[in-house]
Kinemage of the C-alpha trace (Angstrom):
@kinemage 1
@onewidth
@group {chain A} dominant
@subgroup {mainchain}
@vectorlist {calphas} color= white
{ca met a 1} P 65.280 22.814 -101.181
{ca gln a 2} L 66.062 26.470 -100.508
{ca ser a 3} L 66.610 27.269 -96.846
{ca asp a 4} L 64.112 30.148 -96.838
{ca leu a 5} L 61.370 27.831 -98.162
{ca ser a 6} L 62.223 25.231 -95.507
{ca ala a 7} L 61.960 27.879 -92.813
{ca arg a 8} L 58.567 29.044 -94.116
{ca ile a 9} L 57.257 25.470 -94.143
{ca leu a 10} L 58.455 24.803 -90.601
{ca arg a 11} L 56.826 28.015 -89.330
{ca ser a 12} L 53.631 27.092 -91.155
{ca val a 13} L 53.448 23.746 -89.347
{ca asp a 14} L 53.881 25.658 -86.075
{ca asp a 15} L 51.103 28.071 -87.016
{ca gly a 16} L 48.674 25.253 -87.798
{ca phe a 17} L 49.528 22.848 -84.999
{ca asp a 18} L 46.746 23.874 -82.609
{ca glu a 19} L 44.263 23.247 -85.418
{ca gln a 20} L 45.968 19.921 -86.135
{ca ile a 21} L 45.575 18.858 -82.503
{ca ala a 22} L 41.875 19.730 -82.568
{ca tyr a 23} L 41.483 17.776 -85.817
{ca thr a 24} L 43.234 14.742 -84.326
{ca arg a 25} L 40.997 14.877 -81.260
{ca lys a 26} L 37.985 14.918 -83.586
{ca leu a 27} L 39.266 11.785 -85.324
{ca val a 28} L 39.831 10.065 -81.976
{ca ser a 29} L 36.210 10.805 -81.009
{ca phe a 30} L 34.963 8.382 -83.673
{ca ala a 31} L 34.619 4.890 -82.194
{ca ser a 32} L 35.776 3.385 -85.463
{ca gln a 33} L 36.205 -0.253 -84.545
{ca arg a 34} L 35.976 -2.871 -87.250
{ca ala a 35} L 32.801 -2.528 -89.358
{ca glu a 36} L 31.963 0.756 -87.584
{ca glu a 37} L 34.131 3.100 -89.675
{ca phe a 38} L 31.316 4.532 -91.820
{ca thr a 39} L 30.942 7.801 -89.912
{ca ile a 40} L 34.648 8.626 -89.792
{ca gln a 41} L 34.999 7.834 -93.492
{ca asp a 42} L 32.015 10.082 -94.237
{ca phe a 43} L 33.631 12.836 -92.173
{ca leu a 44} L 36.923 12.505 -94.036
{ca tyr a 45} L 35.226 12.354 -97.436
{ca asn a 46} L 33.459 15.646 -96.759
{ca asp a 47} L 36.539 17.194 -95.159
{ca tyr a 48} L 38.815 16.324 -98.093
{ca ala a 49} L 36.246 17.587 -100.582
{ca ala a 50} L 36.005 20.891 -98.710
{ca arg a 51} L 39.797 21.172 -98.887
{ca gly a 52} L 39.653 20.962 -102.671
{ca phe a 53} L 40.527 17.324 -103.332
{ca lys a 54} L 38.837 15.408 -106.119
{ca met a 55} L 37.097 12.530 -104.413
{ca asp a 56} L 36.775 8.793 -104.918
{ca arg a 57} L 34.887 6.494 -102.549
{ca phe a 58} L 34.540 2.768 -103.205
{ca glu a 59} L 33.676 -0.501 -101.540
{ca met a 60} L 35.938 -3.491 -101.261
{ca asn a 61} L 35.478 -6.162 -103.914
{ca glu a 62} L 35.444 -9.577 -102.254
{ca ala a 63} L 36.036 -11.516 -105.471
{ca glu a 64} L 39.038 -9.388 -106.471
{ca leu a 65} L 40.578 -9.458 -103.021
{ca thr a 66} L 40.225 -13.168 -102.343
{ca ala a 67} L 41.630 -13.964 -105.790
{ca his a 68} L 44.811 -11.989 -105.058
{ca glu a 69} L 47.717 -13.740 -103.316
{ca gly a 70} L 47.833 -11.005 -100.673
{ca gly a 71} L 44.099 -10.833 -100.082
{ca ala a 72} L 42.533 -12.201 -96.904
{ca pro a 73} L 39.280 -14.126 -96.656
{ca phe a 74} L 36.064 -12.279 -95.865
{ca ser a 75} L 33.973 -13.248 -92.858
{ca ala a 76} L 30.821 -12.000 -91.187
{ca asp a 77} L 33.024 -9.574 -89.231
{ca his a 78} L 34.708 -8.069 -92.301
{ca ser a 79} L 34.118 -4.322 -92.599
{ca arg a 80} L 31.891 -3.090 -95.402
{ca ala a 81} L 32.869 0.540 -94.844
{ca pro a 82} L 34.252 2.270 -97.939
{ca val a 83} L 37.779 3.299 -98.823
{ca val a 84} L 38.134 7.072 -99.330
{ca val a 85} L 40.707 8.721 -101.590
{ca gly a 86} L 41.299 12.445 -101.985
{ca ile a 87} L 43.166 13.314 -105.188
{ca his a 88} L 45.317 16.382 -105.734
{ca his a 89} L 46.315 17.207 -109.309
{ca pro a 90} L 48.819 20.021 -109.894
{ca arg a 91} L 48.508 22.656 -112.579
{ca glu a 92} L 51.600 21.138 -114.189
{ca glu a 93} L 53.067 17.746 -113.337
{ca lys a 94} L 56.687 18.656 -112.551
{ca gly a 95} L 57.542 16.639 -109.464
{ca arg a 96} L 57.283 13.049 -108.305
{ca ser a 97} L 53.881 11.647 -107.353
{ca leu a 98} L 53.063 10.410 -103.870
{ca ile a 99} L 50.600 8.261 -101.941
{ca leu a 100} L 49.855 9.447 -98.398
{ca gln a 101} L 48.022 6.634 -96.625
{ca his a 102} L 46.487 5.933 -93.237
{ca his a 103} L 43.952 3.576 -91.693
{ca val a 104} L 41.053 4.654 -89.481
{ca asp a 105} L 39.999 1.298 -88.009
{ca val a 106} L 40.952 0.762 -84.370
{ca val a 107} L 41.039 -2.301 -82.120
{ca pro a 108} L 38.479 -2.815 -79.331
{ca thr a 109} L 38.935 -0.971 -76.046
{ca gly a 110} L 38.682 -3.932 -73.699
{ca pro a 111} L 37.092 -3.367 -70.254
{ca leu a 112} L 36.401 0.358 -69.895
{ca asp a 113} L 37.010 0.259 -66.132
{ca met a 114} L 40.664 -0.510 -66.882
{ca trp a 115} L 41.109 2.833 -68.663
{ca glu a 116} L 41.996 5.941 -66.681
{ca arg a 117} L 40.993 8.177 -69.609
{ca asp a 118} L 37.934 8.121 -71.858
{ca pro a 119} L 39.095 6.026 -74.845
{ca tyr a 120} L 37.268 8.321 -77.245
{ca gly a 121} L 37.706 11.569 -75.329
{ca gly a 122} L 40.946 12.787 -76.872
{ca glu a 123} L 42.070 14.101 -73.478
{ca ile a 124} L 45.358 16.012 -73.395
{ca val a 125} L 47.654 15.790 -70.378
{ca gly a 126} L 50.976 17.513 -70.880
{ca asp a 127} L 52.597 16.096 -74.008
{ca arg a 128} L 50.111 13.248 -74.292
{ca leu a 129} L 46.950 13.034 -76.378
{ca tyr a 130} L 45.019 10.014 -75.107
{ca gly a 131} L 42.515 7.750 -76.807
{ca arg a 132} L 41.983 4.538 -78.695
{ca gly a 133} L 43.681 5.069 -82.036
{ca ala a 134} L 45.370 8.296 -80.917
{ca gly a 135} L 48.673 6.747 -81.916
{ca asp a 136} L 47.516 3.896 -84.139
{ca met a 137} L 46.951 5.828 -86.264
{ca lys a 138} L 44.695 8.856 -86.127
{ca ala a 139} L 47.611 11.135 -85.326
{ca gly a 140} L 49.091 9.961 -88.611
{ca ala a 141} L 45.794 10.560 -90.427
{ca gly a 142} L 45.811 14.127 -89.180
{ca ala a 143} L 49.488 14.563 -90.071
{ca asn a 144} L 48.764 13.562 -93.675
{ca val a 145} L 46.227 16.378 -93.924
{ca phe a 146} L 48.192 19.037 -92.067
{ca ala a 147} L 51.507 18.383 -93.783
{ca leu a 148} L 49.692 19.378 -96.972
{ca glu a 149} L 47.928 22.246 -95.206
{ca ala a 150} L 51.314 23.635 -94.147
{ca leu a 151} L 52.123 24.178 -97.821
{ca arg a 152} L 48.722 25.638 -98.607
{ca arg a 153} L 48.978 28.081 -95.709
{ca ile a 154} L 51.975 29.724 -97.412
{ca gly a 155} L 50.337 29.711 -100.826
{ca leu a 156} L 51.877 26.510 -102.217
{ca gln a 157} L 50.750 23.048 -103.261
{ca pro a 158} L 52.542 19.907 -104.494
{ca ala a 159} L 53.685 20.093 -108.116
{ca ala a 160} L 52.780 16.433 -108.592
{ca thr a 161} L 49.771 14.170 -108.107
{ca val a 162} L 49.114 13.214 -104.490
{ca tyr a 163} L 46.655 10.502 -103.430
{ca leu a 164} L 45.422 10.849 -99.845
{ca gln a 165} L 44.112 7.381 -98.987
{ca ser a 166} L 41.979 6.572 -95.933
{ca val a 167} L 41.457 2.826 -95.565
{ca val a 168} L 39.876 0.302 -93.213
{ca glu a 169} L 40.635 -3.347 -92.365
{ca glu a 170} L 44.298 -2.625 -91.525
{ca glu a 171} L 43.930 -4.242 -88.124
{ca ser a 172} L 42.468 -7.508 -89.394
{ca thr a 173} L 43.100 -8.268 -93.093
{ca gly a 174} L 44.935 -5.468 -94.893
{ca asn a 175} L 42.263 -5.675 -97.583
{ca gly a 176} L 41.533 -1.943 -97.584
{ca ala a 177} L 45.031 -0.990 -98.694
{ca leu a 178} L 45.102 -3.852 -101.186
{ca gln a 179} L 41.854 -2.598 -102.729
{ca thr a 180} L 43.515 0.740 -103.524
{ca phe a 181} L 46.119 -1.163 -105.519
{ca leu a 182} L 43.467 -3.223 -107.280
{ca arg a 183} L 41.612 -0.013 -108.107
{ca gly a 184} L 44.712 1.149 -109.970
{ca tyr a 185} L 46.193 3.740 -107.636
{ca thr a 186} L 49.972 4.030 -107.740
{ca ala a 187} L 52.657 6.695 -107.461
{ca asp a 188} L 56.423 7.202 -107.378
{ca ala a 189} L 56.503 6.609 -103.596
{ca ala a 190} L 54.259 6.090 -100.585
{ca leu a 191} L 54.446 7.563 -97.087
{ca ile a 192} L 52.476 6.034 -94.203
{ca pro a 193} L 52.772 7.786 -90.805
{ca glu a 194} L 52.187 4.823 -88.490
{ca pro a 195} L 53.403 5.238 -84.871
{ca glu a 196} L 57.056 4.306 -85.377
{ca asp a 197} L 58.888 6.273 -82.649
{ca asn a 198} L 60.280 8.874 -85.078
{ca met a 199} L 61.958 6.126 -87.098
{ca leu a 200} L 61.655 4.508 -90.530
{ca val a 201} L 60.670 0.854 -90.814
{ca arg a 202} L 63.370 -1.104 -92.614
{ca ala a 203} L 61.610 -4.471 -92.488
{ca ser a 204} L 58.170 -5.656 -91.450
{ca gly a 205} L 56.847 -9.129 -90.822
{ca gly a 206} L 53.940 -10.717 -92.610
{ca val a 207} L 50.978 -12.021 -90.636
{ca leu a 208} L 48.586 -14.965 -90.658
{ca trp a 209} L 45.304 -15.247 -88.766
{ca phe a 210} L 43.493 -18.561 -88.353
{ca glu a 211} L 40.992 -20.282 -86.087
{ca val a 212} L 41.333 -23.790 -84.668
{ca glu a 213} L 38.294 -25.798 -83.607
{ca val a 214} L 38.522 -28.957 -81.497
{ca arg a 215} L 35.503 -31.178 -80.836
{ca gly a 216} L 35.213 -33.316 -77.682
{ca ile a 217} L 32.862 -35.901 -76.203
{ca pro a 218} L 30.604 -34.456 -73.493
{ca val a 219} L 29.753 -36.410 -70.332
{ca his a 220} L 28.971 -35.550 -66.734
{ca val a 221} L 32.147 -34.743 -64.832
{ca arg a 222} L 31.603 -37.755 -62.530
{ca glu a 223} L 32.372 -39.928 -65.589
{ca met a 224} L 35.036 -37.586 -66.912
{ca gly a 225} L 37.386 -40.390 -67.866
{ca glu a 226} L 34.817 -41.696 -70.325
{ca gly a 227} L 34.626 -38.429 -72.254
{ca ala a 228} L 37.130 -36.184 -74.000
{ca asn a 229} L 37.663 -32.596 -72.901
{ca ala a 230} L 37.874 -30.350 -75.966
{ca ile a 231} L 39.521 -27.535 -73.973
{ca asp a 232} L 42.256 -29.842 -72.694
{ca ala a 233} L 42.795 -31.069 -76.262
{ca ala a 234} L 42.961 -27.485 -77.512
{ca tyr a 235} L 45.771 -26.753 -75.053
{ca arg a 236} L 47.716 -29.658 -76.497
{ca val a 237} L 47.260 -28.206 -79.979
{ca ile a 238} L 48.479 -24.828 -78.711
{ca gly a 239} L 51.589 -26.566 -77.403
{ca ala a 240} L 52.218 -27.975 -80.877
{ca leu a 241} L 51.806 -24.498 -82.371
{ca arg a 242} L 54.429 -23.190 -79.947
{ca glu a 243} L 56.832 -25.668 -81.561
{ca ile a 244} L 56.259 -23.918 -84.913
{ca glu a 245} L 56.888 -20.543 -83.271
{ca ala a 246} L 60.177 -21.768 -81.773
{ca lys a 247} L 61.284 -23.336 -85.065
{ca trp a 248} L 60.646 -20.165 -87.055
{ca asn a 249} L 62.421 -17.987 -84.491
{ca ala a 250} L 65.453 -20.264 -84.770
{ca glu a 251} L 65.607 -19.401 -88.495
{ca lys a 252} L 65.942 -15.627 -88.007
{ca ala a 253} L 69.585 -15.484 -89.148
{ca glu a 254} L 68.425 -16.406 -92.650
{ca his a 255} L 66.252 -13.274 -92.983
{ca pro a 256} L 67.748 -9.796 -93.582
{ca gly a 257} L 66.665 -7.250 -91.034
{ca phe a 258} L 65.606 -9.854 -88.481
{ca glu a 259} L 68.988 -11.362 -87.553
{ca asn a 260} L 69.355 -9.321 -84.377
{ca glu a 261} L 65.748 -9.310 -83.257
{ca pro a 262} L 65.367 -11.181 -79.942
{ca lys a 263} L 62.051 -12.800 -80.964
{ca pro a 264} L 60.897 -11.813 -84.457
{ca ile a 265} L 58.155 -14.439 -84.705
{ca asn a 266} L 55.334 -13.952 -82.236
{ca met a 267} L 52.337 -16.221 -81.959
{ca asn a 268} L 49.336 -14.880 -80.043
{ca ile a 269} L 46.285 -16.808 -78.878
{ca gly a 270} L 43.936 -13.847 -79.085
{ca ile a 271} L 40.523 -15.395 -78.384
{ca ile a 272} L 39.581 -18.718 -76.795
{ca glu a 273} L 36.116 -20.035 -76.024
{ca gly a 274} L 34.583 -23.413 -75.359
{ca gly a 275} L 32.142 -25.557 -73.475
{ca asp a 276} L 28.493 -25.066 -72.571
{ca trp a 277} L 28.225 -25.960 -68.880
{ca gly a 278} L 30.566 -25.873 -65.912
{ca ser a 279} L 29.741 -29.447 -64.863
{ca ser a 280} L 29.886 -30.979 -68.334
{ca val a 281} L 33.036 -32.126 -70.080
{ca pro a 282} L 33.269 -29.543 -72.897
{ca ala a 283} L 32.292 -30.779 -76.348
{ca trp a 284} L 33.978 -27.950 -78.234
{ca cys a 285} L 36.706 -25.359 -78.066
{ca arg a 286} L 37.717 -22.683 -80.563
{ca phe a 287} L 40.683 -20.378 -80.418
{ca gln a 288} L 42.047 -17.729 -82.739
{ca val a 289} L 45.715 -17.393 -83.582
{ca arg a 290} L 47.891 -14.628 -84.963
{ca ile a 291} L 51.427 -15.496 -86.038
{ca ser a 292} L 54.037 -13.498 -87.926
{ca ile a 293} L 56.158 -14.676 -90.851
{ca tyr a 294} L 59.335 -13.357 -92.476
{ca pro a 295} L 59.470 -11.180 -95.607
{ca gly a 296} L 59.781 -13.210 -98.775
{ca gln a 297} L 57.660 -16.053 -97.413
{ca lys a 298} L 54.287 -16.696 -99.026
{ca ala a 299} L 51.473 -16.684 -96.512
{ca gln a 300} L 49.787 -19.784 -97.926
{ca asp a 301} L 53.048 -21.743 -97.867
{ca lys a 302} L 53.481 -20.973 -94.171
{ca leu a 303} L 49.836 -21.786 -93.430
{ca his a 304} L 50.349 -25.187 -95.054
{ca glu a 305} L 53.402 -25.707 -92.871
{ca ile a 306} L 51.250 -25.020 -89.834
{ca thr a 307} L 48.422 -27.334 -90.894
{ca asp a 308} L 50.886 -30.110 -91.750
{ca his a 309} L 52.531 -29.798 -88.340
{ca ile a 310} L 49.186 -29.949 -86.521
{ca ser a 311} L 48.163 -32.958 -88.600
{ca ser a 312} L 51.382 -34.767 -87.710
{ca phe a 313} L 50.983 -33.928 -84.035
{ca ser a 314} L 47.350 -35.036 -84.010
{ca arg a 315} L 48.279 -38.474 -85.300
{ca thr a 316} L 50.347 -38.979 -82.125
{ca asp a 317} L 47.492 -37.972 -79.814
{ca arg a 318} L 45.027 -40.752 -78.935
{ca phe a 319} L 41.966 -38.525 -79.053
{ca leu a 320} L 42.984 -36.034 -81.754
{ca ala a 321} L 43.947 -38.865 -84.098
{ca gln a 322} L 40.249 -39.747 -84.252
{ca asn a 323} L 39.007 -36.156 -83.976
{ca pro a 324} L 41.467 -33.966 -85.895
{ca pro a 325} L 41.335 -30.211 -85.298
{ca arg a 326} L 39.762 -28.057 -87.972
{ca ile a 327} L 41.806 -25.033 -89.068
{ca thr a 328} L 40.136 -22.110 -90.849
{ca gln a 329} L 41.868 -18.962 -92.036
{ca asn a 330} L 39.914 -15.964 -90.758
{ca gly a 331} L 42.020 -12.858 -91.394
{ca phe a 332} L 45.493 -11.737 -92.424
{ca asn a 333} L 47.097 -13.534 -95.348
{ca ala a 334} L 49.966 -11.092 -95.673
{ca glu a 335} L 53.588 -11.303 -96.718
{ca gly a 336} L 56.139 -9.029 -95.061
{ca tyr a 337} L 58.546 -6.694 -96.832
{ca tyr a 338} L 62.100 -5.392 -96.668
{ca leu a 339} L 62.904 -1.817 -97.694
{ca lys a 340} L 66.219 -1.796 -99.517
{ca pro a 341} L 68.403 1.120 -98.398
{ca gly a 342} L 69.420 3.874 -100.757
{ca ser a 343} L 66.231 4.888 -102.563
{ca glu a 344} L 65.806 8.543 -103.448
{ca ala a 345} L 62.611 8.584 -101.385
{ca glu a 346} L 64.465 7.433 -98.284
{ca lys a 347} L 67.252 9.959 -98.859
{ca thr a 348} L 64.673 12.730 -99.220
{ca leu a 349} L 62.929 11.690 -95.993
{ca ala a 350} L 66.263 11.408 -94.167
{ca his a 351} L 67.120 14.982 -95.149
{ca ala a 352} L 63.690 16.236 -94.072
{ca his a 353} L 63.872 14.367 -90.774
{ca ala a 354} L 67.321 15.751 -89.995
{ca glu a 355} L 66.059 19.265 -90.609
{ca ala a 356} L 62.958 18.796 -88.455
{ca phe a 357} L 64.582 16.888 -85.586
{ca gly a 358} L 68.182 18.026 -85.740
{ca ala a 359} L 69.264 14.365 -85.688
{ca pro a 360} L 69.810 11.572 -88.239
{ca leu a 361} L 66.947 9.327 -89.292
{ca lys a 362} L 67.118 5.889 -87.675
{ca thr a 363} L 65.639 2.678 -89.074
{ca phe a 364} L 64.383 -0.467 -87.362
{ca thr a 365} L 62.632 -3.789 -87.887
{ca thr a 366} L 59.112 -4.530 -86.664
{ca pro a 367} L 57.410 -7.945 -86.528
{ca ala a 368} L 54.033 -6.204 -86.816
{ca tyr a 369} L 51.769 -6.078 -89.865
{ca leu a 370} L 51.887 -2.858 -91.891
{ca asp a 371} L 49.802 -1.782 -94.891
{ca ala a 372} L 53.127 -0.666 -96.339
{ca arg a 373} L 53.498 -4.244 -97.613
{ca val a 374} L 50.904 -3.538 -100.333
{ca tyr a 375} L 52.833 -0.643 -101.861
{ca ala a 376} L 56.224 -2.303 -101.424
{ca leu a 377} L 55.246 -5.735 -102.809
{ca tyr a 378} L 52.566 -4.990 -105.399
{ca asn a 379} L 52.948 -1.341 -106.440
{ca arg a 380} L 56.712 -1.979 -106.223
{ca ile a 381} L 57.460 1.558 -105.102
{ca pro a 382} L 59.606 2.898 -102.244
{ca thr a 383} L 57.355 2.784 -99.199
{ca leu a 384} L 58.224 4.851 -96.150
{ca cys a 385} L 56.497 3.843 -92.927
{ca tyr a 386} L 57.505 6.590 -90.521
{ca gly a 387} L 55.661 8.302 -87.713
{ca pro a 388} L 55.444 9.664 -84.169
{ca val a 389} L 56.158 8.273 -80.721
{ca ser a 390} L 53.143 6.538 -79.208
{ca his a 391} L 52.582 4.267 -76.230
{ca asn a 392} L 50.127 1.523 -75.266
{ca ile a 393} L 48.783 1.060 -78.791
{ca his a 394} L 46.248 -1.805 -78.625
{ca gly a 395} L 46.420 -1.374 -74.829
{ca phe a 396} L 44.820 0.772 -72.126
{ca asp a 397} L 45.295 4.558 -72.129
{ca glu a 398} L 46.902 4.658 -75.561
{ca tyr a 399} L 48.467 8.021 -76.331
{ca val a 400} L 50.570 9.883 -78.862
{ca ser a 401} L 53.330 12.353 -78.005
{ca leu a 402} L 52.345 15.787 -79.297
{ca asp a 403} L 55.944 17.007 -79.395
{ca ser a 404} L 56.874 14.046 -81.550
{ca leu a 405} L 53.808 14.502 -83.768
{ca his a 406} L 54.709 18.173 -84.227
{ca ser a 407} L 58.211 17.338 -85.454
{ca val a 408} L 57.054 14.418 -87.596
{ca thr a 409} L 54.545 16.697 -89.331
{ca lys a 410} L 57.365 19.135 -90.056
{ca ala a 411} L 59.462 16.335 -91.566
{ca met a 412} L 56.490 15.176 -93.652
{ca ala a 413} L 55.765 18.673 -94.974
{ca leu a 414} L 59.426 19.155 -95.913
{ca phe a 415} L 59.483 15.728 -97.562
{ca ile a 416} L 56.353 16.451 -99.634
{ca ala a 417} L 57.725 19.797 -100.789
{ca asp a 418} L 61.063 18.262 -101.782
{ca trp a 419} L 59.708 15.032 -103.297
{ca cys a 420} L 56.770 16.499 -105.190
{ca gly a 421} L 58.101 19.991 -105.762
{ca thr a 422} L 55.863 22.997 -105.222
{ca glu a 423} L 53.793 25.438 -107.266
{ca pro a 424} L 51.432 28.293 -106.368
{ca ala a 425} L 48.210 27.030 -104.784
């Protein structure tokens, strides 16, 4: 790219950054937890249309998704909010096409009295823009828009097709991103500005969600020895699951990108509930589990490994042998991915990053789920998950660094101009 064009693009990002901050604060103001993303998707649909995109809005197809190997099961909690896609077509298709993707669903806030800032207030203190989803990933959603706006502000637009995809269900199933693939959307590359500390994700873990239910035998606590405490039994099952976690972590040397990670496989007991009365031996206990898996491993194969292990353990337990736990998959069914080095897309991003930051682009491995797996595994295109510095995502007082977001947006705008080429707007 010519140096004078690069300089114009960088100045344009500067000129529009106050507007970008205001836009990001607007996105943060939507309390778009799972199944409550309708209003933010309506806002984005109208906003993209006003910016000149051709629009597509569609619901998720349960039959298509559950039939696909990467689709997750639906439940009563599954979002029915639509997926929104803004489509830019150039006058003449000269460059390489691109998917710009983000998710708008956010995780729950937890107890509000444990926040110092309003989780949906978008408060700015110094370099920090606070709020649930500020980092994960409404800053990225805004960056997708304003990287394109930086070109438009200087009278340019991409000389290739660009799909601006706003999805839901990233935090629980990944079905929103998968539905874009099933709808037929693809491109020469994808860029997803998740909060990645100014780095590019080299490898990402897959994820499984499942629920375990244990039934007990209720009696009064004075005859506790005659009953069977379902909560106590559930803890024994959790102990057996920790054996799976330890076994899989011991296998990390076999998986590229994860060899040097201290603990690549994390199992989380996210929700536990049970019993009906404090003085009754509990008759039931349910808990929900999230566990990561390595790239290249099929989610159903690993789920079978888990169920087989719990079955074997239960046969050694006097009570569970007669009352085996019931395991139900209730969310993620996702394989991880590994981004092979050397693609032209990565080289283009590395050049753009170096120009925006004045430093080389670094890569890293994350055991987290990323929608990038859809585009890497099923579209089979170079998928760049790269975004700003954020802190406390999924925690209290989540925030994104505005300085980082500013530079990331510059890198994204430069990348789009180089990857797609430019033409008069």
